[in-house]
N, C-alpha and C positions, 0 to 999 in steps of 0.2 A: 778165443782169448777175450775179446770184447764182451762177450756174453757173461763171463765170469766177473769182470769189473762191474758191469751193470747190476748183477746179482748181489755183489758185495755192497754196493752203494744203496740199493733198495733195502737190503737187510739192515744196514746201519740207520737208514731213515725210519724204518718200522720200529727198531729198537729204541731210538731216541724219542720218537713220538709216544711210544708206550710208557716210557719212564715218566714223561711230563704229563700225559693224560691221567695216568694213575695217581700222580702226586696231586693233581688238580682236584680230583673228586674224592679219593679215598683219604687223603691227608688234609682235607679242608678243615680249618679250625672254626670254632664257634666265635661269635662276636666277643664274648667275654674273654676267651683265650687270646684272641688277637689284641684286644685292648690291654690285658694284663701283660702280655709279652712285649708289646710296643712301649708301654710305660717303663717296664723293667729295663729294656734295652736302652732307652733314652737315659735313664738314671745311671746306668753303667757307663755309657758314653760320656756323660757329664763328669764322672769321676776320673776318666782318662784324659779328657780334653777340656781345659779351661776356655778355649776359644769356642767350642761347641756350647758350653754352658752360657757364655756371654751372648752368643747369637740366639740361643734359646730364650733368653730373657727379653730380647727385642723382636723376636720373630712373630709374624702375624699368624703363622701356622707351621706345624712340623709334621711331615708325613714320614712315618717310621715303618720300615719293613724289617721286622726283627729276625726273620728266618727265610732266607732265599736259598734254594737248591739250584746249582748250576752244574751241568755236566754235558759231556759229549765226546764223540770221536769222529772227527771231520764234520759231522752235523751235530749241532748242540743246541742247548736252550737253557732257560732258567724260568723259575716260577716262585712266587712268594705272595703272601698277603700281609697287609699292614693297615694302620689306622692313622687318620689325620687328627692331630691334637691341636686344639685352640684353647688357650688359657687353661691348660691341664685337663680339658674335657675332650672326649671323642666326638668329632664332628662328622665322621664318615669312615667308610672302609674302602680299601682299594686293593687291586692286585697288580703285580708287575710281571711282565712276560717278555722274554727275548728269545729269538731264534737266530742262529748263526751258522755259517758254513765256512770252512777254511781249515787251516792247519791248527788243530786243537785236539786235546785228549785229556781226560781226567774228570774228577768230580770235586765239587767245592760247595761248602755252605758258608754263608756270610749274611750280614744285614747291612742296611744303609738307612740314613735319615736325610731327608731333604728339608732344609730350613728356608721357608718363604718369608722374605724380609720386607715385602711391599704389598700394598693392596692390589696393584696390577698383576703381580705374580699370583696372588691368591685367586683373583678373578679369572686368570687363565686356567688354573686348575679347576675351578668351579664350573666354568662355561664349556670346557672342552669335553667332548664325548670320546674319551680315550685319548690320552696325551702321549705323543711320541717324543721322548727326550731327544733334544737336539733340534726340535722344531718348536719355536716359541721363545720364551725367556732364556737368557744365557744361564748356564749352570756352572759353578766353579766347584771342582772337586778338591776338598781340603785333605791333605795328607796329615794324619794325626801326629806323626813325628815332626812335621814342619809347622804344625798349628800353634806351637808355643810362641812363635814370633808374631802371630796374627792377633790383631785387636779389632774391636768393633769400629775403630776409626780408620784402620787400614783395609778392612774388608768392606767393599762398596758394591757388591753385586746384588741382584735380586733374589737369587737362589743359590744355596750352598749344599753340597753333598758330602757326608762323612760316611765312610765304610767302617765296619767294625765286625768283631767275632769271626774273623776269617779262619776257616779250617778246611783242610783237604789239599789235594794236589791238582791244580789247574793253573796254567799260566794266564795272567792278566785279569784285571777287573776293570770294567768300564760300563758306561751307561749308554753307549751308542746303540741305536736300534731298539732300545727298551721302550715298551709301551705300558703306560699306567692307566688303568681304567677303574672307575668307581664301581663298586659291587654292593649288592644288598645282602646284609647278614641278619 
């Protein structure tokens, strides 16, 4: 009986790894595609959230991941590529990766934007060789539904995260255990 459980877990690990390895190489976007999609996603976010737009006007940089795929069954992961925008121009390309284990099932697609509000927060991103969210500057996740009450005078953190374009069936969105790494495109 134990042998069957081990076999099922190994099969799930191989399946999950295969999904995300394939997405990493076969679905890799070009620099132009990432830049276009990041700018488009940010404009759409601005139309839905005045708080995001107000933060964007004051941000030192905005890291936008327009298309992230997350999925799993007990073992899961996510992958996406994005662009760092400074003054409307692309200043670099990054990927976001997360692996998880636990009670989970489903597939989901979404995007998120990180608004860097201070020079120290930007320095952290620029100097780190792969940045694990939750280690370093504090990130405040802003719920778009509740963001209407937020203003640039009430928002005082160094980094804000907005999720957008959520589609699919999978419980929970979060940034815990997510690693962001600069990539060459």
